[in-house]
N, C-alpha and C positions, 0 to 999 in steps of 0.2 A: 805292456803285458799282452801277450798274444794268447788268445783263448782258443784252444782247439778242442775238437769234440771227439768223444770216443763212444763207448759201447752203445748198444741198442741201435742207434742210428747216428750217422755222422752229422755233426752240427758245426758249421763254420765257427772259427775261433775269434778271440779278441787278442789284441797286442797291447802290452803295457810298458811304458817307459816310466819307471818309478823313482826317478831322482836325477839330479844333475849328472851323477855318474852312478846310476843304479847298476846292480849286478847284471851282467849278461846272463840271464837266468832262463833257461829253456826248460819248461815243465809240462809234461803230460802226466796223467795220474800214474803215480808210483814210479816216476822218473826222478832222477837226482838233479839238483842245481846247486850252485855255489855263488858266494858274493864276498866282497871285501870292501873296507872303508879305510881311507888314508887319514882320517881325522877331519877331513873336510868334504871329500867326495867319495861316492861309491866307484869301484873299478874292479876289473878282473885281476885276480892275483893267485899266486900259488899258495899252498898251505903254509909255506915258510914265512909269508908276510906277517908282520907283528901288529899293525894298527887295526883297530876294530871299533866301530861306532854303531849304535843302533838307530841313528838319526833317521835314515830313510827306510829302515825295516818296518816302521809303523805302517807305511803305505802297503807293504807286502802283506802285513797282518790283516789290514782292512780289506784288501783285495781277496785274499784267501778266504776270509770269513764270508764275504759276499758270495763268492763262488760256491762255497759249501752250503750256505743258506739257500741259494737258488736251487742247487741240485737236490736238496732235501724237500723242497716245496713241490708237492704233486700238482699244484695249480699252475705252475710256471713251466713252460716247455715240456709238457708230458711226452714221454717216450724219447726224450733227448737228455744227453748229459753235456753239460757245458764244460768245455776245455779251455785251455789258455796256454800261452807262451810268454815268457818274461825275457826281455832283451835289454841290454845296457845301451845308454846313450852317452858316449864319451864327451867330455867337455874339452875337446881339442878341435882345432880348425880342420884337421884332416880325418877326424874320426866320426863326426855325427851321423854320416850317412852309411857307415860301414855295415852296421847291423840291419839297416833298412834293406840293403841289397841282399844281405844274408837271409833275411826273413822272406824277401820276395822269391829268392831262388829255392828256398826250402831245404837247403843243405849247407855244406861247408864252403861252397864256391860263392863268389860275389859277382857273377856274370849277369848283367841286366838282361831281362826278357827271357831268361831260362829258369825253369822251375823243376825241382826234383820231387815236389809233392804232387801226388796224383789224386788224393782224396780230400785233403783238407786245406783250406785257406782261411785266413782270418776275415771276419766280417767287419771288424772295426778296430781302431787303434785308440788306446787311451794314453795320451802323452802328457807329461807333467812339467812342472817347474818353470821353464823359461819360454818366452815367446819366440826366441831365436831358433830353438830347436823345432818348434811347431811350424814356424814359417819356412824352415829349410825342408822339412819333410812333406809339407802340404802339396807343393807342386808335383812331387812324385806320386803321392796318394791320389791326386786328381787324375793322373793318367790311368789309374786302375779303378777310379770312382769308389774309393774306400772311405767311408765316413770316419772322421776323426773327432773324438770328443776331448776337448782340451780341459784338463783339470790343473789347478794350481796347487802344488804340493809345498814347496818351500816358500816362495814369494806369495802366492795366493791372490794376485790381483786380477782384475778384469782388464784385458788388453784391448784397447780400442782399435789398434792396428789389425788384430785378428778378427774383428767383427765385420770387416769389409767383405761382403758376400761376393762381390765381383772378383776379388783376388783370391778369396778362400771360400768357395761355395760349399765345400764338403767338411768345413770345420765348425764345431759347436763348442761353445764355452760353458762349462759348468759353473764357474765362479760368477757370482752376481756382480753387476756393475755397482761397486760400492765406493762412494766418495764420502761416506758418512763418518769415517774415523776422524777426519779433520773437524767435523762438527762436534764430536764428542770431546776432542781436545780443547776446542774453543769454549765449550760449556764448562769444562773443568777450570780453565783459566779464569773465566768470568766468575765462577763460584768462589774462588779464593782471591779474586781481584789481582791476578798476576797479569800485568800488562807490559812487562819488560822481560822478554823471553828470548833464549837462544835456541838454535837448531843444530843437531849433529846428525849427519847422514853419511852413507857410503857414496862413493863416486860412481854412480850408475844412472842409467836413464830413468828407471823406475823411481829412485829416490828423488831425483830432480823434479819429476812430475808431481810427486807427493808434496814437495816443498812449495811448488808454485800454487797448488790448490790450497795448502795450509796458509800461505802468506795472504792469498786473496781473502780467505775466510777471516783471518785475524784482522786484516785491514778494515773489513766491514764492521768489526766490533771494537775498533780503536785499540788493538793490541799490537805492539811493535816487535818486530824481529830485530834484535840488537845485533846478532851475528849469525852466520850460517857456516858451520865448520864441516868441510867435506873431507872425510878420511879416505886416503887411497886404499885400494884393495890390498896392497902389500901390508899396510898397517892392520887391516881387519883380519887378514889371515896370519899375521905375525910371521910373515916370510922374511921381511926386510925392514927392520925398524930404523929407518933413516930419519933421525930426529930433525935434521936441518930442513927437511922437506915439509915439516909440519910446523907452522908458525904458532907461537903463543899469542892469541888474540888479547889485546889490552882490554877489550870489553868484557872478557870473562869475569874480571873482578867486580864489575858492576851488575852482573846478572846472577841471581840465586836459583833460577828455574830454567832448565833446558830440556828440550824434547830430543829423544833419541829414537830414530826411526830405522827399522830393519829387523834383523833376526839376532840369534845368539852371537853371530860373528861381529856385528856392529857393537854389541855389548863388550866383547873382548877388545875391540878397537878403542872404545871409550875408556876401558880399564887401563890399557897401556898408555893412553894419552894422560890420564890422571896421574899415573905413576911417574911418567916422564917429567911432567911439569909440576908435580907435587900440588895438585889442586885438591882442596878439601872443603867440606862444608857446602856442597852443592846439592840441589834438589833435582833429581832426574825423573822425567816422565817418559817411560818406554812405551812406544806405540808400534804395533804391527798389525797387518791385515791377515796374516796367517799365523798359525800356532808356533810359539817358541817354547822349547823345552828348557825352561830356566833351571831345572834341576841339573842340566848338563854343565852349567856354569856356576854351580853352587859355591865352589871354592873361592870365587872372586866376588860374591854378592855382598860381602862385608863392606866393600867400597860403595855399594848402592843402598846402604841402610836408609830407610825412610822413603825410598823412591816409590812411585806409583807406576803400574804397568797396565796398559790396555791390551788384553789378550782375548781373541775370539773364544766364546764360551764352548766348553766341551759338551758332547752329547753322550748320554747313557743309552746307547742303542740296545734294545732287548737281545739277549743271547750273546753279546760280544764279551761280556765278562766271563761267562762260562767257557767260551771259546779260548780266551786268554788263559784261563786256569788249566785247561787240558792241553794247551799248545806247548809241547816240549820235545826235545830231541828223540825221545823214545817213540813218539807218535809220528815224527817225520825224520826217520833215520837218514834219509838221503840228503837232508839239509846240513851240509858240512858247517856253514857259517853260523847256523843256529846253535850247533853244538859248541863251536868256538866261543860264541858269545856267552853261552851257559858257563863254560869253564872260566872265562874272565870275570863274570859277574858273581857267580855263586861258588866258584872254586870247588866244583864237584862234577861228577860225570855219571851218566846212566849206564846200566849194564849193557854190554855190547859195544860200548864206545871204544874207539881206537886209543884214546888217551886214558890209560888205566893208572897213571901215576897219581891221579886225584882220587879223593875218597868218593864213595857212592853218595848220590844225592838222596835226600829224604823224600819219601813218597809224596808229600804234600807241597813240595817246592814248585813254584811256577812264576810266570812273568807278572802275576798280579802283585808281587812284592815290590816291583819297580813303581815308584810314585807316578800316578796318573796314567798308568798303562792300561787300565781296564775301562777307560772312558775315551771315546773318540775325540780327537782334536778336530778343528775345522778342516784341515787339509785331508786327514784320513777319512773324515765324514764325506768329503767330496768324492774321494776315490770310491767309497762304498756306494754312493748314489750313482756315480758314473757307470759302475758295473750293472746296477739294477735298471738304469734307464735304457742301456743298450739291450739288456736281456728282455725287457718288456716290449721294446720295439720289435725284436725278433719274434717274441711270442705273438704279438698282434699280427705280424706279417704272416706267420705260419697259420694262425687262426683264420685269417682272411682267405688263404689258399684252401683251407679245409672247407670253409663255408661256401666258397664258389665252386668246389668240386675239382679243383686242380690237384694233380698228383705229381710228386717230384720223382723223376727218374733216378734210380740209385746209381746209374752210371755217370750222372752229371758230376763232375769232380768238385765243384764248389758252388756256393751260393753266389748269385749275382748281387754283390754288396751294394751297388748303386740303388737297388730297390729299397734299401733300408732307409734312405733319406726321408721319404715321405712320412714314414712312421716316427722317425726321430723328431721331426719338426713339430709334430702334433701330439707327442706323448705327454700325458699328465697322469700322475698317480700319487697316492699317499703311502709313504714308506712305513716301516715298522716303528719308527720313532714318532709317527703321527704328523709328520710335516709334509705339506704339499710340494711335490717335486715336478719341475718342468724345465724346459730349455729356454734360455735367453729371454726374449721379450715377454714370454708368458709368465716369467717368474715373479711371484709376489710374496716371497718368504720374509719372515721376521728374523732379524739378525741381532745377536746379543754379544756384547763384549763384557767380560769380567774385568773389574778394576782391582788389581792385587797390590798389596802393600808389602814391600820387602822388609823383613825383620831379621836382624842378625844377632839378637840377644842369645846367649848360650842356653837360657832356659826355654826358649821358644820351641814349641812342639813342631811347628812347620815354619820355614822362613818365608813362605808366601801366604799371606792372609788376605782373604777376600773382604774388601771394605765397601764394595759398591758394584754397580753395573750400569752399562749404557745400552739402552734398548732402542732399536730402530724398527719402526713399522710404517714405512712410507716416508715420503719427502717431508711431510709436515707433522709427523708424529714421532718425536725423538725425546727420550726421557733419560736424564742422568740422576741416579740415586746414589747417595754417599752416606756412609756412617762415619762422620768426622771424629767422633769420640774414639773409634777403634783404630785410627791411623797413628802410626809411629812416624814422627818426623825426624829428619837428620839432626843429629845431636848438636851440631855447631850452629844451627839456625833457629830462628824464632818458631813458635808453634801456633799457627802454620807460618811458613816462611813468607817474607815480604819481598816482592820483586816488582818494583814500579820505578818509573822515571820521576814522577811527581806524585805525592800522596793525594788522596782523594779530596776534592772540593766538597766541603760540608754543605748542609742546607743553608740557603741564603746567599750562595755564591754560584757563579756559572764559570764554565771552563772557557778560556781563551787559548786556542791552540798556538803553540810556538812554531816557528818555521822549521826547526830541525826534525821534529817527529810529532805524529798526531797524538801520542800518549805523553808528551811533555807539554805542559800547559801552565798557565797562571790562573789563579782563582780570583775572580773579580766580583765585588759585592754588588748585589742587584740594586737597581735604581729605585727611587721612591715610587710606590705603586706597583712594583714587581716583586715576585717571590720565586723561590725554588725550594721545594720541600723534599728533594731527593739528593743523594750524593752524585757528584759528577754530572750535574745538569748541563746540557748543551746550551740551553737558552733559559732565561728567566721567564716566568709566566706573568702576563699582565693581569692584575686584578680587574674585576668589573667596575663600572662607574659607581656602583653602590657599595663598593668595598675599598679598603685601604690596606696597605701592607704594614705588618707590625715592625717594631724596631729591628728585630733580628732578620727580617725579610724571609720568614718561613711560613707565614699564614696570612690569608686575607681575612680581615675582620670587617664586620658590617659597619658602615658609616652611620653616625648619629645625625638625626635631622635637627637643624638649627636655623636660626634667623636672628635679626637684630632685635633682641628682646629687651623689655624694660628691666629684666633682672640682670642683664649684662652691665658691666661697669661702663662701657661705652654708651650703651643705650640709656642707662640711668643718667649719665652726665649730660647727654644731649637733651633728654626730657626735662631735667632740672633747669638747664639753661633756657629752653623754650618757655618753661613755666615762669621763670623769673622775668624774662623779657615781656611775657604776656601781662604779668602783674604790673610791671613798670609802665607798659603802654596803657593799660587800663587806668593807672594812676595819673598819667599825663592827660588822658581824656577827661578824667574827673576834674583835674585842675582847670582845664580849658573850659569845661562846662560851668564850673563854679565862678570863674573869672571871665565869663563870656562878654560882659559889658565893658571890660577894660579896653583901653586903646590898643594894646599890643595884640589882643585876640581879634579885635574888630578890624585892625589895620590890614590884616593879611587874609581876609575872607575866611571867617571862622567856619563856614559850612565846608569849604574844601579841607580845612584842618581837621574837622570831625571825620570827613570821609577818609582822609589819609590815615588818621589814627585807627579807625575801624579796620581798614584794609591791612594795615601793619599788624593789628591784633590777629586778624585771620591768617596772615602769613606765619606768625608764630604758632598758631594753633594747627595749621596744616602740616607742620613738621611731625606732629603726633601720628599722622597717617602713615608715616614711613617706619614707625616703631611698632613692633609686635608681629604676631602671626599674620602673614599675608592672606588676604581674602580677595575674591574676584572684585567685590565692590570697592574695597580699599585700594586695590591696584589701579582702578580707573580713576578714583577720586584723587589719588596722590598727584598725578600729573595734571589733571584738568583743574583741580583747585589751585595748585601751584601756579599754573599759567594764568588763570583768571584773576586771582587776588593780586598777583604782582602786576598784571596789566592795569588794574584799577589804581594800584598805588602809584605806578609810574605815570599813568595818564593824569592823575591828580597833581603830581609834581609838575608835569608839563603844563597843566592848566594854571597852577599858581605862578609858574614862570611867565606864561603868556600875560597874565593879569598885571604882573609887575612891569613887563615890557610895555604894555598898552598904557598903563597909568602914567608912566614917565614920557612916553612918546606923545601922548595926547596933549601934554602941556606945551609941547614945542611944535608939533606938526599940524595941529588944528582940528577942524571939525570932524574929519573921517575917523581919526583915532578915538576922539571923544565919543563918536557914535558907536563904534565897536565896543568900547568899554561900557557905555551905558546900556547897550542892547543885551549884554550878558553872553557874548559869543563864546567866551571861554567855558561856559557851562556845557557846551555840546562836545567838548573834547573828550570827556570821560566816557559817555555812552558810545560815541563813534569808535574810539580806540578799543573799547571793550568788545563791541560788536565784531570787529575784525578778528579779535582773538577767539571769540565764540565760534566764528566760521571755521577757523583753522582747527580748533578742537573738535568740532563736529565732523569735519573731513577725517580727522585722525580716528575718531571712534567708529566712523563708518567703514574705513578701509582696513585698519589693523589695530584694534584697541589693545591696551595693555592686558597682560594675563599673568597668572602664577607660573613660575618656572623653577626648575631644580638645577642649581649650579653644582656640578659634580667635580669641578676642577679647582676652584679658587682655594678651598680649604681641604687639604689631603685627607683629613679624618672625619669630615662632616659633609652632609648633604645640605646645602644652603638653599632655603626657600627665599626666592626673590621675586619681585614684580618685573617681568620683562616688559620693556616699553612697547613691544609690538612693532610699530613702525618707527625706526630710528630717525628716518627723514622727517617725520611729523614732529618728533621731539625736538629736533634741531630747528625746525621752523618756528616752534613756540619760543625757543631760546633766542632765535634770530630776531623775532618780532619784538621781544622784550629788550634786546640789545639796541634795536633801532630806536625804540621809544626813549631809552636811556641816553643815547647819543644826541637825539634831538633836544631833549631836556637839558643835557649838559651844554650843548652849543648855545641855546638861547639864554640859559642862566649865566653863561660865561660873558655874554654880550652886556648884561645889565649888572655885572658884579660891582662896578664903580659908581653906581647911581647913589644919590644921598641915602644915608644909612639909618635914618630915623625909622625904626621898626622895619627896615628893608631886609628881607631874607634872601636876597639874590645870591649873596656870597655863600650862605648856608646851603642853598639849593645847588650851587655849583660844586661845592665840596662834597655834598651827599651823593651827587651823580658820579663824581670822580671815584669815590669809595665804592659805589655800586658797580661801576664798570670794571674797576680793578679786581674786585672779588670774582666776578663771573668770567673775566678774561683768564684769570689764573685757574679758575675751576676746570675749564675745558681740558687742558693737557694733563692736569693731575687726575682728573676723573677717568681719562682713558688709560692711565697707568695703574689704576687701582683695581682690586679684585675683592669679591666677597663682601663682607660686612663693611669694610672700609669704603667701598664704593657708595653704599647707601648712606653711611655716616657722613661722607664728604658732601653729598647732595644736601643732607639736612644742615650741615655746618654752613654751606653756602647760603641756604635760605635764611638761617638765623643771622649770619654775619651781615648779609646785604640788608636785611630788614632792620637789624640793629643799627647799621650805618645810617639809614634814612632817619630812624627815630632819633638817634643821638645828634646827628649833624643838623637836623632841622628844628627839633623841639627842645633840645637841652639848653640852648641860649635863652629861649623864651621862658622856659621854666625857671631859669636862673633869675631873670628880671622879675617874674611874677612873685617868686618866693623869696629871693634874697635882696633884690633891688626894686622894691615896690615904688620908690620915688621916681624911677624912670618910667613907670607904667601910669603916666598921668597926662592930662590934656596940656598942661602948662609946659611940660618937658617936650611934648610933641610939637607945640608951636615954636619953641625955641630951636628945634631941629629943622623946622621948615623955613628958616630964613632964606630968602631968594639968593642972597649973596653966596650961599653955600651950595647952590644947585650945581650939579655936575652935568656936563654935556656928554652925549654919547658919541 
């Protein structure tokens, strides 16, 4: 659009390219212009041409409204009238620059560097739709230092190529750098759990760039692109429907939701694709970064019933509705194509029209009756702002000249447009809509997309129903709002549709991704102690040491504190066993005390027998220290008492074995052995052996005594209170010392096992030591393989079993003689047993 200036004072003009094939429309006030559309593109045509579309005329309306609004505003460009020229940009290889040279020359010739205009030249050019056109004309504009403001009309994207200031220093982009539409689509997919999605686009650079951004965003959110269908331009324009060139993708049958990116042309392409391959029951999500007039394709929208569309939100700019209401052929009689559009749309003509075969139009008829025509779309809103931003830059430049006292010579034929760059770069203002407007990096505007639902029911008042919106206010502030109850879904699909490779993993499971795609996975049940309380959990969450996972693996529950209690069946059984053996030991002690003067009691040193029985009684009693709630004192007493009383018991057995050995050795070896026996050397065995164990236990208590600990792993649902041994090395030193005493006792008793057996307990001592060693040798590996209460119970069992083994093996035969065979417990029987002929030799 070339804006030229007129009355009062000549003002340089602007130039507008308003479409891929916008009318070559040259306009000064009260001059005529014409345009034509072939169903796809604007182009020059004679009045005999038949095709007409309003598609690009919206941009002309927004441009004219902005010019009219500016010229009526006394605060902008006082004493100036803003003029303009409209030129066409042909979409042909040999045509794009034709009107550029025509514009430069100022006349009908297209000779470079010659101009027929003496008084007016354009100050800026506002070019639209394609980056190819802008990149073609920018080098020419650079020669003349003419600023170019790029606006996106049909496609509406921000083009990174054109942001290169080294290559295009005079080009400014009005469209914001917007990659947020992909975020909105992904939020929609996540909202409905659509993870198995197809993409349909046209075969062009812009669509491929969009697909790459969308695929990257979907990949971050574990959404799979099952197929990408690229429709050739011939399909989209319906110029050549060559079915063989478009394959039917097998994956179509597996996908219920597909994204369609582009404008109304790609919608037509999808429509023909559906009709060709008889595809039904699909959910389409239509996305575009610039406004699509879906009313233009209303006749085919039955095939898209239930689809959702992301469309840039329209703006209700103040005054635009009144402008549309008064915009008619009678107001602009020079606009031939406006009159033609009027005839085709309303089938009526105004007075003075050349086409009098139609009836006269009603006085109140206007463009407002066309749906959506009184509200600016995103693209027309950009045109409106582009005119204002250039105008305000001109205003500030002239204002600065006035403030500095500079005067412009009326003979200067044109404004030096390169001076406008400084003001364009820094211009910022608030438009009549209340939005802050600036160029490029200074832009911080809020963008909104309406989410529209296509409804094709006969009773529907409007086939496009707003069901939500997507609002972007910065990189990290994006909101998707949906009214799901208002959405009409495709009839053949579930409500809402399901489009997944694998259904969601419920709570208690985690996803294990399969090799073929990130959204195809297996659901694996969480391990013990782990939970997942959300759907599609990537990993299970480990419960804390104080918690355990429930059976469904959805919640962590607090563990109950437990220990080996007397109330437990295991604790009760062990306690009863210990009590029974304690009573039995006390009974044996009572029998020995009662029959202390009998030969069988006196023959084997009854004092040592009393000491052994008392130590065994203490061994049975010490097992009670392991049962019940652990306390610091009981934890220490458990191991120390166990070590000391067993040392006394084993050293007593050793002393008894030594006495037997000395008694029979003295009869053969003579005076030395008799002296050792008579001197009572065996009486020192017990204190000496016990003193060594006391030293070991003292070192244990000094370095690392036992303490209360909480075992969080042995029992999944309980916190087990146990007595930690502190120093494990000290514990095994105690056990090792007991083992050494048992081995020495076993070895000595084994040597005297065949001596005369009149009240000789050598065999019983040997067998008791064998039982004792067997129990504790078995204890060690089993103890290391146990956990929790079983570990404590095993230690108690070993104490009881080894103590019972000593008690039964040593004292059961004697009790049998005392109680059952008293005839053997006499001096006469003893003398008969001591016949020398029956003596055995060692």
